[in-house]
C-alpha positions as CSV (number, residue, x, y, z in Angstrom):
1,M,110.4,111.6,83.7
2,L,108.0,110.5,81.0
3,P,104.4,111.7,81.7
4,V,102.9,110.3,78.5
5,L,104.2,107.2,76.8
6,F,102.0,107.4,73.7
7,T,98.5,108.5,72.5
8,I,95.8,106.2,71.1
9,S,93.3,107.5,68.6
10,L,90.0,105.7,68.2
11,S,87.4,106.5,65.6
12,P,83.8,107.1,66.9
13,A,82.8,103.8,65.4
14,W,85.6,101.8,67.0
15,A,85.8,103.4,70.5
16,P,82.6,101.6,72.0
17,I,83.7,98.3,70.4
18,V,87.2,98.6,71.9
19,A,85.7,99.5,75.3
20,A,83.4,96.5,75.2
21,A,86.2,94.2,74.2
22,V,88.4,95.4,77.1
23,A,85.5,94.9,79.6
24,L,84.9,91.4,78.2
25,I,88.6,90.5,78.4
26,V,88.8,91.6,82.0
27,G,85.6,89.6,82.9
28,A,86.9,86.5,81.1
29,W,90.3,86.8,82.9
30,Q,88.6,86.9,86.3
31,A,86.3,84.0,85.4
32,R,89.4,82.0,84.4
33,G,91.0,82.8,87.8
34,A,87.8,81.7,89.6
35,R,87.8,78.4,87.7
36,V,91.5,77.8,88.4
37,A,90.7,78.4,92.1
38,G,88.0,75.6,91.9
39,A,84.9,77.8,91.7
40,P,81.8,76.2,89.9
41,W,80.9,77.6,86.5
42,K,77.9,79.5,87.9
43,K,80.1,81.4,90.3
44,A,82.7,82.0,87.6
45,F,80.0,83.5,85.3
46,E,78.8,85.7,88.2
47,T,82.4,86.9,88.7
48,A,82.8,87.6,85.0
49,A,79.5,89.6,85.0
50,V,80.6,91.8,87.9
51,W,84.0,92.5,86.5
52,T,82.7,93.1,82.9
53,G,80.0,95.4,84.0
54,G,82.3,97.2,86.4
55,T,85.0,97.7,83.8
56,A,82.5,99.0,81.2
57,L,81.1,101.5,83.7
58,V,84.5,102.7,84.7
59,L,85.5,103.2,81.1
60,Y,82.3,105.0,80.3
61,L,82.6,107.3,83.3
62,A,86.3,107.9,82.5
63,V,85.5,109.2,79.0
64,R,82.5,111.2,80.4
65,M,84.7,113.0,83.0
66,L,88.0,113.3,81.2
67,G,87.0,113.5,77.5
68,E,87.0,116.6,75.5
69,P,84.0,118.9,75.9
70,G,81.4,117.9,73.3
71,N,83.1,114.6,72.7
72,N,82.8,112.9,76.0
73,D,79.9,110.4,75.4
74,L,81.5,107.1,74.6
75,L,78.3,106.0,72.8
76,H,77.8,109.2,70.8
77,L,81.3,110.5,69.8
78,T,81.5,113.2,67.2
79,R,85.2,112.9,66.4
80,P,88.1,110.5,67.2
81,L,88.7,109.8,70.8
82,Q,92.3,110.7,71.9
83,I,93.5,108.6,74.7
84,P,96.9,109.6,76.1
85,A,98.6,106.7,77.9
86,H,99.9,108.5,81.0
87,T,102.8,106.7,82.6
88,Y,101.4,107.5,86.0
89,G,98.1,105.8,85.3
90,L,99.6,102.8,83.5
91,L,101.9,102.1,86.5
92,I,99.1,102.5,88.9
93,A,97.1,99.9,86.8
94,I,100.1,97.6,86.7
95,A,100.6,98.0,90.5
96,F,97.0,97.0,91.1
97,L,97.1,93.9,88.8
98,V,100.4,92.7,90.3
99,A,99.1,93.2,93.8
100,M,95.8,91.5,93.1
101,Q,97.5,88.4,91.6
102,L,100.0,88.1,94.5
103,A,97.2,88.5,97.0
104,G,95.2,85.8,95.3
105,R,98.1,83.4,95.3
106,A,98.9,84.2,99.0
107,A,95.3,83.5,99.9
108,A,95.3,80.2,98.0
109,R,98.6,79.1,99.8
110,A,97.0,80.0,103.1
111,G,93.9,77.9,102.4
112,L,91.7,80.9,102.2
113,D,89.0,81.7,99.6
114,R,90.9,83.1,96.6
115,E,87.8,84.0,94.8
116,R,86.6,86.2,97.7
117,V,90.0,87.9,97.7
118,M,89.8,88.7,94.0
119,D,86.4,90.2,94.5
120,L,87.6,92.1,97.5
121,C,90.5,93.6,95.4
122,F,88.0,95.2,93.1
123,W,86.3,97.0,96.0
124,I,89.7,97.9,97.5
125,L,90.7,99.5,94.2
126,L,87.6,101.7,94.2
127,A,87.9,102.6,97.9
128,A,91.6,103.3,97.6
129,M,91.2,105.6,94.6
130,V,88.4,107.5,96.2
131,G,90.0,107.7,99.6
132,S,93.5,108.8,98.4
133,R,91.9,111.5,96.1
134,A,89.5,112.6,98.9
135,L,92.3,113.2,101.4
136,F,94.3,115.2,98.9
137,I,91.3,117.3,98.0
138,I,90.5,118.0,101.7
139,V,94.0,119.1,102.4
140,N,94.0,121.4,99.3
141,W,90.4,122.4,99.3
142,D,91.1,126.0,98.5
143,D,92.7,125.1,95.2
144,Y,89.9,122.7,94.1
145,A,87.1,125.1,95.2
146,R,88.5,127.5,92.5
147,D,88.7,124.8,89.9
148,P,86.2,122.0,90.6
149,A,86.9,120.2,87.3
150,S,90.5,119.5,88.4
151,V,89.1,117.1,91.0
152,F,89.1,114.4,88.3
153,A,92.6,115.2,86.9
154,T,94.1,112.2,88.7
155,W,96.7,111.6,85.9
156,K,98.5,114.7,87.2
157,G,99.0,113.0,90.6
158,G,97.2,114.2,93.7
159,L,96.7,111.0,95.6
160,V,97.6,110.5,99.2
161,F,98.4,106.9,100.1
162,Y,97.1,107.1,103.6
163,G,93.7,108.2,102.4
164,G,93.6,105.2,100.1
165,F,94.9,102.9,102.8
166,I,92.2,104.0,105.2
167,G,89.5,103.7,102.5
168,A,90.8,100.2,101.7
169,V,90.7,99.1,105.3
170,L,87.2,100.4,105.8
171,V,85.8,98.7,102.7
172,S,87.7,95.5,103.6
173,V,86.1,95.4,107.1
174,W,82.7,96.0,105.5
175,Y,83.2,93.3,102.8
176,M,84.6,90.7,105.3
177,R,81.8,91.2,107.8
178,K,79.2,90.9,105.0
179,H,80.7,87.6,103.8
180,R,81.6,86.4,107.3
181,M,85.3,86.2,106.6
182,S,87.9,86.3,109.4
183,F,89.6,89.7,109.0
184,F,93.2,89.1,110.2
185,P,94.0,85.9,108.2
186,Y,92.9,87.6,105.0
187,A,94.6,90.9,105.9
188,D,97.9,88.9,106.4
189,A,97.4,87.4,102.9
190,I,96.8,90.8,101.3
191,I,99.1,93.2,103.0
192,P,102.4,92.2,101.4
193,S,100.8,92.8,98.0
194,V,99.9,96.3,99.2
195,A,103.6,97.0,99.8
196,I,104.7,95.8,96.3
197,G,101.8,97.7,94.7
198,H,102.8,100.9,96.4
199,A,106.4,100.4,95.3
200,I,105.3,100.2,91.7
201,G,102.9,103.1,92.1
202,R,105.6,105.4,93.4
203,L,107.5,104.8,90.1
204,G,104.4,106.4,88.5
205,C,104.8,109.4,90.8
206,F,108.3,109.8,89.7
207,A,107.2,109.6,86.0
208,A,104.6,112.3,86.6
209,G,106.9,114.5,88.7
210,C,104.5,114.6,91.7
211,C,105.3,113.8,95.3
212,W,108.7,115.4,94.7
213,G,111.5,116.1,97.2
214,A,113.1,119.1,98.7
215,A,116.3,120.7,97.4
216,C,119.4,118.6,97.9
217,D,123.2,118.9,97.3
218,P,123.6,119.3,93.5
219,H,126.6,116.9,93.7
220,L,124.3,114.1,95.0
221,P,124.7,111.3,92.3
222,W,121.0,110.5,92.3
223,A,119.6,114.1,92.6
224,A,116.6,114.5,90.3
225,R,116.1,117.5,88.0
226,F,112.6,117.7,86.5
227,P,111.6,119.3,83.1
228,P,109.1,122.1,82.6
229,D,106.1,120.0,82.1
230,S,106.4,118.4,85.6
231,L,104.5,119.4,88.7
232,A,107.8,119.8,90.6
233,Y,109.1,122.3,88.0
234,Q,105.9,124.3,88.0
235,S,105.8,124.5,91.8
236,Q,109.3,125.8,91.9
237,V,108.5,128.5,89.3
238,A,105.4,129.5,91.4
239,S,107.6,129.6,94.5
240,H,110.2,131.7,92.7
241,L,112.9,129.1,93.3
242,I,113.6,129.1,89.6
243,P,112.8,131.7,86.9
244,P,110.2,130.9,84.2
245,G,111.9,129.4,81.2
246,A,114.6,127.5,83.2
247,L,115.6,124.3,81.5
248,R,114.9,122.2,84.5
249,S,114.2,122.3,88.2
250,I,116.8,122.7,90.9
251,P,118.3,119.4,92.1
252,I,115.9,117.7,94.5
253,H,115.6,114.4,96.4
254,P,113.9,111.7,94.3
255,T,111.6,110.9,97.3
256,Q,109.4,108.8,95.1
257,L,112.2,106.4,94.4
258,Y,113.2,106.4,98.1
259,E,109.8,105.3,99.1
260,S,109.5,102.8,96.3
261,L,112.8,101.1,97.5
262,G,111.6,101.2,101.1
263,E,108.2,99.5,100.1
264,L,110.1,96.9,98.1
265,C,112.2,96.1,101.2
266,I,109.0,95.8,103.3
267,F,107.4,93.5,100.8
268,V,110.5,91.2,100.9
269,A,110.5,91.3,104.7
270,L,106.8,90.4,105.0
271,S,107.1,87.7,102.4
272,L,110.0,86.0,104.2
273,W,108.3,86.4,107.6
274,A,104.9,84.9,106.3
275,T,106.1,81.4,106.9
276,R,107.2,82.2,110.5
277,K,104.3,84.2,111.8
278,R,103.0,83.3,115.2
279,F,99.5,84.7,115.0
280,H,96.9,86.0,112.5
281,G,97.3,89.7,112.1
282,E,101.0,89.7,112.7
283,L,101.9,90.7,109.1
284,L,99.4,93.5,109.1
285,A,100.8,94.8,112.4
286,L,104.4,94.6,111.1
287,Y,103.4,96.4,107.9
288,L,102.0,99.3,110.0
289,I,105.1,99.4,112.2
290,L,107.5,99.3,109.3
291,Y,105.7,101.7,106.9
292,A,104.9,104.5,109.3
293,P,108.6,105.3,110.1
294,L,109.5,105.0,106.5
295,R,106.8,107.5,105.4
296,A,107.6,109.8,108.3
297,T,111.3,109.9,107.4
298,I,110.6,110.5,103.7
299,E,108.2,113.3,104.7
300,T,111.1,115.3,106.1
301,M,112.7,115.3,102.6
302,R,109.5,116.1,100.7
303,G,109.3,119.5,98.9
304,D,105.7,119.5,97.8
305,E,104.0,121.7,100.5
306,E,100.8,121.2,98.6
307,R,100.3,118.0,100.6
308,G,99.4,120.2,103.5
309,R,100.6,120.8,107.1
310,V,98.5,120.3,110.3
311,F,99.1,123.7,111.9
312,N,99.2,126.1,108.9
313,F,95.9,127.6,110.2
314,I,97.9,129.2,113.0
315,G,99.5,131.6,110.5
316,P,103.1,132.7,109.7
317,M,104.5,131.5,113.1
318,A,103.9,127.9,112.1
319,R,105.5,128.2,108.6
320,G,108.8,126.3,108.7
321,A,108.4,125.3,112.4
322,W,109.7,121.8,113.3
323,W,106.4,121.1,115.1
324,N,104.2,121.9,112.1
325,L,103.9,118.3,110.9
326,S,102.7,117.4,107.5
327,T,99.3,115.6,107.3
328,S,101.1,112.3,106.5
329,E,103.5,112.7,109.4
330,L,100.6,113.1,111.8
331,I,98.9,110.1,110.4
332,S,102.1,108.1,110.6
333,I,102.2,108.6,114.3
334,G,98.7,107.1,114.6
335,I,99.5,104.3,112.2
336,F,102.7,103.3,114.1
337,A,100.8,103.4,117.4
338,A,98.0,101.3,115.9
339,G,100.6,98.8,114.6
340,V,102.3,98.4,118.0
341,L,99.0,98.1,119.8
342,L,97.8,95.5,117.3
343,Y,101.0,93.5,117.5
344,V,101.0,93.4,121.3
345,T,97.3,92.7,121.7
346,L,97.1,89.9,119.1
347,G,100.4,88.4,120.3
348,R,99.1,88.2,123.9
349,R,95.8,86.8,122.7
350,A,97.6,84.1,120.8
351,G,99.4,83.2,124.0
352,G,102.5,82.0,122.3
353,R,100.7,79.5,120.2
354,A,102.3,79.4,116.7
355,E,100.0,79.5,113.7
356,P,100.5,76.9,110.8
357,A,103.2,78.1,108.5
358,A,100.8,78.4,105.5
359,A,98.4,80.6,107.5
């Protein structure tokens, strides 16, 4: 576990310049991608403007919300800006960049509009972050009601994948309808990259010590033991599983790594099946069918009860009961059912007609 890799210190004079440079680099990179995809210069400049402005806004708001009190205005800093490079955040960023590039390449190979996919990825990022955070806050509302400022402490974890996935699907439907894009061909191009992005993101969870597992056999070769500054350790102290001052947590399942490995396998499976798919939407349906059981299985090994359980409102009788599903277990049932329904419906609609391999 390594929560913070290093800390960057920027003087008040240099901080706005660095932020502007980062925004311009992001915009230029996206413009380059648009040109490589064959977009005219006018469209490339529009893409650059959107990404530059969006990145600048995100950086400004990040400092505004997460900066030190009295020193959280990027344009009027009074002392050096300290930027801790949280491993969790860096891996989430890497996951998004890798997923976005893979999605763009898959779209180009399938003869789809790569530029649209790259624009859509920006909206998916925003929707996924908001949706994943919103679901976690809803499940743990009592805690956040007492400390509203912690709503923005995303570097400590506290993102629920299903919330982000639902948010991403909703914004994708909106975006594709607005631009008259066929949903299922684009969904098939994007969904494998969701799996690999999630696999990388779970490594960030392991680094932050969030989404931890339940106690396991101490002789298990891969059992994880987290240090005092991890969320897993702090939760075990609060639950009286270990005394304050213990050197590390009790041995627990590294569920973050389990899920990362599972998502990597799903990515490989979908990538291999992409050239054999029979109908548009098949890869999306297969992802739902494969991921839901993976997540439901891993939920049985999770130890972070903070993620919430469906029937906790009943009281003590529900605590520890097999039928008291976690929020994600309940959603997994719906996701699996949706995947099966989608696969059967679209398969019948295709009537056995095979789609072109590139599609």
